[in-house]
N, C-alpha and C positions, 0 to 999 in steps of 0.2 A: 487923589480924591478918595480912592478905596482905602488907603491907609488911615484916613481920618475917621473911619467907622469904628465905633467902640468894639474892642475885642480882636481886631485884625492886627496881627503881628507881622505877617509876611505877605507880599503880593508877588505872585509869579505871573508876569505878563508875556512869557515866551510860549504861548500856546499856538496851535495851528488848527485850522478849520478844514472841512472838506474842500472848500474852494481853494485853500492854499495848496492842497495836495493834488488837485485835479480830479478828485472823486466826484465833485458836483458836475464837472464837465462830462465825465464818463456817464453819470446818471442821466443827464440830459440827452446825450447821444444814444443811450440805450432806449430811452423813452421814444425818441424820434424814430428809431429803428423799429420798435414794436408797433408804433402807430403808422408806419409807412404804408403797410398794406391797405389799411382803411383809408388812408389819404389817397393812395393810387386809385382805389375803387371809386371814391367820391369824384376824383378828378376825371377819370374815364367816363363816368356817368354824365358828368357836367359837359364834357366835350361832345358826347354823343347827342345830348339834349339840345345843346346850343348850336350845333352844326346845321346848316341849311338843308343838307341832303338827308341826314339821319334824324332830324328833329321829329319827334312823335313816334319813333320806332320803339317797340317794347323789347329792350335788350337787358337781360340779367347779367350783371357784372360781379365777379368775385375774384379776389386776389389772394394768393398765398405765396409768400416768399418771393414777391416780385413778378410772379407769373399770373397774368390776367386770363381768366376763363370767361368767355362770352357765350351766352345761351339765348336762343330766341329764334324767331323766324323773320327773315328780311327779304326784300325783293333782291333778285340776282345781282342787280347793278350796285347794291349797297354793301354786300358782304366784304369785299376788299376795302372799301372806303372806311367802314367801321373798324376793321382790323388796323388800318393805317392810323386812324385817330388814336386808338389805344396804344399803339407802338410808340407814338410820339410823346406820350406822357413821361415825365421825368421819373425814373426809378423802375420803369417796366423792363423786366429782363426778357420776357417773351409773351406772346399772346396765343392762347389755345382757342381755336375756333371749331373744334370737333363737334360741339353741341350747337353750333350756329347753323340753322337750316335755311335753305333758300326757297322762296316762293315765287310764283309768276308775278312779274311786276305789272 
């Protein structure tokens, strides 16, 4: 079909695309990696808010390179539970609770 266009003398159809060389896959993987910290943060927040024990607690969640940092004040009996919720989220390498304070329940 391309050869039928006026002025076309040669058609080279042996080209490759990023998808052919795997670059597209690498770009997607890089994007997923870059977005994973924000995904982890969102998922941890969601787990805390939807949990029957920790629902309604004001916990600030931040993630950097897979390390989740929790900040806030919780009843004594909820500290370990909230940490456990965060640790179970896919992609979490560790959970830092040094800024998570306990309050009388």
